[in-house]
N, C-alpha and C positions, 0 to 999 in steps of 0.2 A: 793588488788583487787581480786574478785572471778574469778575462772576459766571461768565461763560462760560470765562474763562481759569482761574479757580479750579477749576471742574469738570474742565477738561482736565488740570490738574496732578494733581488728586486721582485721576482715572481712570488716569493714567499710573502713579502710585504703586501703585495697587491691581493694575494689570496686571503691573507688574514683580514684585510680590509673589506673583503667580499667583492672586490672589483673584477676578479677573474673567475670567481666561483659560479657554477650554474645554479639551478634551483636548489634550495636547501634540502637535505635528505628528509625522507618521510619520518613521521613520529615513530617512536619505539613500538615494536610489535606488541599489540594489546593482549593477544592470547585468548580471543573469544573461543568458547567451546561449549559442548553440551554438558550441562551440570546434572540435569534430570531428564529422564525419558519415561513417561508413564503410559502404559498400554491400556486402552479402554476396551472392555469386552463389548462385542456387538457385531452386527452383520457388516458394518463398514461400507457405507455408500460414498458417493462423491461429496466433496465439501468445497467451501470457498472462504468467506471472510471470517476473521476473528476480531473481537473487541475486548478491551480490558476495562474492568470495573474496579477503580482504585479504592473506593469506599469499602467494598466487601472482598477485595482481593480475589476476583473471579474472572474467568474467561467466558465469553459467550461465543460459541462456535456454530457457524452456519453449516450444519451437516446435511443439508438438503433433505432427502427423504427420511433421514434419522431425526430431523427437526433441529430447532435452536437449542443446543445443549449448553448447560451451565456447569462449568468445571471449577472446583475449589482448589486454588493454587497452594493453600496451606496444607490441607489434608490430602492433596493430590488425588482427588476422586471426583467423579461426576455426581452432581447434586440432583439435577432434575433436567427434564426437557420441557420447555415452555409449551403448555397444552395447546393443541391445534396446529402447531407448526410442522409436525411430521407430515400430516395430510396435505398441508399447504406447500411443503418443501422449502424450508428456510435456507436462504443464501447468505445470511449474516444479519447483523443488527447494528443500529446506532444507539448509543447510550447517552442520556441527557440527565445527569444527576440533579441539576438545579430544579427540575420538575418531577423528580422521582419517576422518570419515564425511560423505558426502553422500547424500541420498535424493531420487530422482526420484518425483514423484507423477504417476501415469499415468491417463489417462482410461479405460482398460480395467479399472480397479478394483484395480490392483496398485501396489506401490511397489518401486523398484529401488535397493538400496543400492550405493554405490560408494566407492572410496578417493579422498580429495581429492588425495593426492600422486600416485597411479598412474593415476587416472581409470578404473580397471578395475572393472567391475560384478560384484556377486555375484548369486546367483539372485534373481529377482523374487519378491516375497511377495504373493500374491493376498489381497485383503481383501473384495472384493465385486464386483458387476457393473460399478460405475462410481464414480468419485470426482472431486472437484474439486481440492483442494489440501491443504496441511498446514502445521503450525507447530511450533516447538520451544519447550518450556517448560524453560529451562535450570536453573531452581531445583530442579524436581522430576525432571529428567532424563527427560522424557516428550515424545513426539511426538504431536500431536493431528491426526488426519486427518479432513478434511471429506469425508464420503461423499456420494454423490448423494442428493437428497431422496427420501423415500417419501411415502405418502399423508398421513401425519400428522406429518411433520417430518423431521429429519435426524439420523443417527447420527454422533457424533464418536468414532472409535475411538482408544483411548489405547494407545500402544506404549511399552515401556520401552527406554531407550537405555543401552548400545549393542546389546543383543541383538535388539531389535525384537520381543520377545515381547509378545503381547497382554495388557494389564493389565485392560481393561474397556471399556465403551461408555457414553457419556453421550448420552442422547436429548434433543434440543432441539426445541421446537415451532415450528420455522422451516424453510422450504424454500429459504432463501437465506442459509445460514451463510457469512459472508464473512471480512473481515480479523480478525486476532487478534494479541495480544501479551501479555507477562507483566511483572509489576512487580518481579521479583527477590526477592520475599518470600513466594512460594507462591500468589499469585493470578494466574489466567489469564483474560483478557478476550476475548470474541468478539462481533463485530457481526452483527446479523441484519437483512438488508435489507428483508424483507417485513413484519416485525413492528415495525420502528423500535425496536429493543431492543438493549441491551448485556447479555450474560450474563457473570457472574463464576463461574468454575469453580475447583474444587480437583482438579487432575489426579492428585494422590497418593491422595486418597480417592474419586476418580471420582464427583464429585457437583457439582451446581449450588448455589452459595452465595448468589447474589443475581440478581435480574432487574430491570433498570432501563430505563424508557422514555426516549426521546430527543426531547422536545418541541423543535420548531424545527429538527429534523434528520430529514428524511424520506428514506427509503431509505438507512438507515445502512449504509455499505459498507466503507470502508477504516478501519483503526485502528492507531494506534501509541501508545507510552507515553512520558511524561516521568516517569521514576522519582523523580527528586529532589523534584519538586513534587507528586507523586501526582496527575498529570493525564493524562487520556486524550484524544487528539486523533482526531477523527472526520471522515471525508470523506463527505458526504451527497449523494446524487444528486438529491434533490428530488422533488416531486410536482406535481399540478395546482394545489395551493393553497400549497405551500411551495417557495421557490426553492432550487436547489442551494446547499449551504452547507458551511462549515467550522465545526465545533462543538467546544467544549472541555468535558469532563466531569470533575468531581471524582471521583477513583478511590476515595475513602473513602465518600462519601455517594451517588454516582450523580447528583448535581445538575448540570445544564447551566449553566455559568457564562459562556459567551460563544458567540455565533454571528455569522457574516458570510457574505455571498454569494460564491460561487465559480463557475467555469465548469461546464458540463454534462458528465455522463458520468464522474464521478470514479471512479478505481479504485486510487489510491495516495496515501498521505500519509507524508511523511518528516520526521523532526525531528532537528535537530542542536543539542545543548546548548551547544556552544562558540559557534556563530554566533547562537544564540537565534533560529533561523529554522525555520519550518514550510513545507513545500513540498507542494502538492497538484496531481497530474497529472490532467487532465480531457480524455478522448479525444474526446467529442462537441463540446465547446466549443473544442477545440484550443488550450487555454491552460494555462500553469503558473502557479498562484497562489502568491505568496510573502508570508508573514506574519512580523512581528517579535513575539517574546515579550518583553513589558516586565516582567511578573511572572506569578505563577501564574494570575491572573484577568484580566489586561489584555493585549490583543493588538492589533496594528495592521497593516493591509494595507500592504505595501511596494511591490509591483509585480505586474503580470500580464503574463507573456511569451507572445506568440503562438507556438505550436509547430506541430505537424502533426496533421491529423485522424487519430485512432486512437491517438495517443501517450498511454497511460493508466497504464502501470506504470513504476515508478521506484525506483532505489536510489541511495545515496550512499556514496562512499569517505570514511570519517570522518577519514582522515589528510590527503588532498589536498583535500578538500571539493569534489570533482567529483561531479556528478550524472550518472547513466547511464540511458538508456531505449532502447527499440526501437520501430520503427514500419515500416510498409510502405504502398505506394500501393495503395489499395483502392477498390472500387466496390460499390454495392448493386445486384446483378443482380436485376431484378424477377421473373425466371423462377425464382428460388430462394427458399428460406425466408429471411426477414429477421427478425432479433431486434428486433421493434418495441417491446418493453418497454424497450429502451435508447434507441432512436431510430427514427423512421419510415424513415430512410435509412441504417441501420447497415450498414457494409460486410460483405459475405459472400463477396467474391471479391478475391483479391490477385494482383498482377501479378508475374511472375518477375523476378528480379534487381533488385528494389526494396527488399528487406528491409534496414533500415539501423540501425546502432548509433549513437546520438546521445550525445555527451558535452557537458555544460553546465558552464560556469565563470563567473567574474565578474572 
């Protein structure tokens, strides 16, 4: 046997054994795409968060001055707007089925409780002059409300569920308190965009238990948990020196174990443990990044779907495995204030009758 032939045979054997091979190839292309796009008639103002009600197969859409809108995913039509939330300017809602409770987080600084079955609101509860959003800690039965930032940081007001009585306030040294989730064991995690930090809170004791930096993840924005593997998934908007990225943090140590580039303007990250997929919605880049989870520390990009400019918030139906998002046709009117911190051409004007509910499948 010639030396060249011998080397080829040996190399083939090593490759077959996986000794010379690099990282295994990514999983087969999933083929995520828009299955349905339903236009909602109306004046179309700005919007933010969406929530999914599995029991009734509904979306709750924080359409700000258009209110907290309720969309029927089976009939593909708007059912109602939660009364009082248009005037209060709803930024989104948290849904707590175990107490038949929904809570609209309103930009005027109040929260509006309502019944998930009846969609009837109770009296709004004022908390301050302005707020952003809120999250539910199911382990401790607490709602954490992100208030508007002050001069030296942001107050997270802690409410007991279901009474919504105030338990206390946790003050965080960030003016961009963003995504949050809990691990089902008493730890609640919050992303801070301006300080590139994840804070670990104990909402029962109303205290901060850890502060972790996010190297390689600039403008840490969206956050969700993989409870089984004790991992935190982060959507990072990037900076002048760090590209927009998906980052994975060990929820026990705070160590970043993986990063990869994504589209610009991230505002949502969704994880599905059955599919072993992580989805990141990026409104400025107008793409949906999809990653495969191989194990707790190994991830692979699967595909990047071109979406629509401004599509940045996202939820998944864990049963059907459909993804749902909202978007509208917008423009950056140079005569009005533009949020240049997000993009030099970030839309500030949206056209009537273009607000659209998108459903993705594969």
